[in-house]
N, C-alpha and C positions, 0 to 999 in steps of 0.2 A: 310596189310593195312597202305598205307605211312604217316608219321608226315605230316599236312600239315601247311606251314608258309605264310605269304604273307606281304608285303609290305604296310603301310597302304596308304600315301599320293600318289595319281594318281590311286590305286588299289582300294580299299575299297574305297573310297571318293576322292574328289576335294578341293583343295584349293586357294584361290586368294588373300585373305585377313584373318589378324585371325577372323575379325566376319562374315565371309564367306564361311561356309562350310558345305556342301552338302555331302550324299552318294549317289552309285552309285544303282539306282533304277533295273536296268534289272541285275547287278549282285548279286547272291546272296552265294557269298562264304564265306567256312564253314572252318573255319582254327584251328587251334591248339593253337598256337603262331603270334605273328610279332614281325618283324622285322624291325624299320623304323630308317631314320639317321632324326635327329631332331636338326641340327647346328644352326639354327636359334633362339632356346634359349640362347645359351649361346652366340653368337653373338648379341641378342638382347641386352645382361649386357653390354655389353665389347660396345658397339658403337652404337651414335646415328642414323647413317645410317639406322640402321638394326629395326628400329622402326615396319618396315613393316610386322615385323614378329613374329607369338604370343610368348607372353609370355608361363612361364612353367605351369601358371594356367589352363590358355587358351590350353595348347599342352596336359595335362595332362586329361582335360576335352576332350577333340577331339580323344585321345586316349581310355576314358573308351570308348565311343559313339563306335568306331571301335572295339572293344570289343565285347560290346553288339551285335552289328550288325553281325560281324562274328563268335560270340560264342568263341573267341580263351579266353584263361582262364592266357596265360603269352605273354608279351611283352616287348621284349630289345629296347628299346629308345635311339637311341645311341644323345646324348648332347654335340655332339665335331665337329669344323669344323676348317680345317686348316686355314683360317683370325685369327682365335681368338689369334693363335701362337704372334701376334703381338701387341697384347696387354697385360699390367701388369696383369691384372686380368684375361684373357685367357690363361697367359701361369698358373696361378695360379692353374687354374682349371681341364689344362691337367694333370699338376702334381700330384693334388688329383684321377686323374680318372687315371693315371698310379700306383698311390700307394692303390685304391681300385676301383676295376675295375667296378664292379656294386654296387647300392644303392636300394634296397629293397622296395616297397613301397606298401605295400598291400591296396588292394583296395575290395569291393562286386564282382564283376566281377573276381576276379583273385591277379593275383604279378605281377606290372610295373618292372621292374627293370631299373633305370636309368645308363647308365654310361657317364661319361666324356673322356671314354680312346678313344686314336685315335685307340686303336688296334682293337677296334669292328664294326671300322664305313664299312661302305660298300665304296668300292669292296671289302675290305678285308672277307677271308670267316668266321675269328673267330667269327664272331656273332652270325654266322648261327649256325656252328657249337656248337658253345656254346648251344644255346636254342636247337638243334635238339638230344642233347644226345644220339648218335651213332644210331638213328634211321634210317631209310631211309625216304628222306624226297622230297618231290616237293614244291619249293618255286614258289612264285606267284609275279610277277614286272613289272614292266612299263619300268624303263630304262635302258640304257646297264649298267649302276653300279650293277644293280640286275641282269641281266646275265652272268654277270664277276663273281660275287659273288659265284650264284649258282656252274658255273663253275667251281673255287677254292674248294669250300667246296664238290666236287662229287655230288650235288644233283641234281635230275631234275630240269628243270626250263618252266613255261609255262608263256608268252608273254601277256600281259594283257593292252592293247593300252590303252594310258593312255586321258581321255576328260579334262582335267587341260589346261590354257593359260600360267598358270604363271610359271619361273624360282624353281627350289624346290633347300634348303639350305643345 
């Protein structure tokens, strides 16, 4: 039986602003794990213009809701964005991510692993491979970076057309 990993935003739900998040009622995808780029978290810490993105507390709440919705017990949330490297705080967080690739956050739904490491940001296959632990994987995603991630990791890919209208972080 394949290990099911899914993206969060655009697949399980759609997000247009921090206070406007809803899950897709027609998609009842059961997953073992979630792999999600959440670069907006660190951008929000570094730049005034990034206040449109959810903060860490809102993001963790959304991730936990995604875990409940999909049944996933493990999440790798990659809180790194290449734009952060232009800001001193972003550089420090990226260095932290290189020194400590994942930070475990236990929650009642399972375990969320936060990462500030560029190594795990999609389309790199490393995050998917880290979650898969050598298992046969099917990865559900909505963007080209998700497809490339699956291809690079040797996983099967299922495209789920996104219903969201905003750009991703």
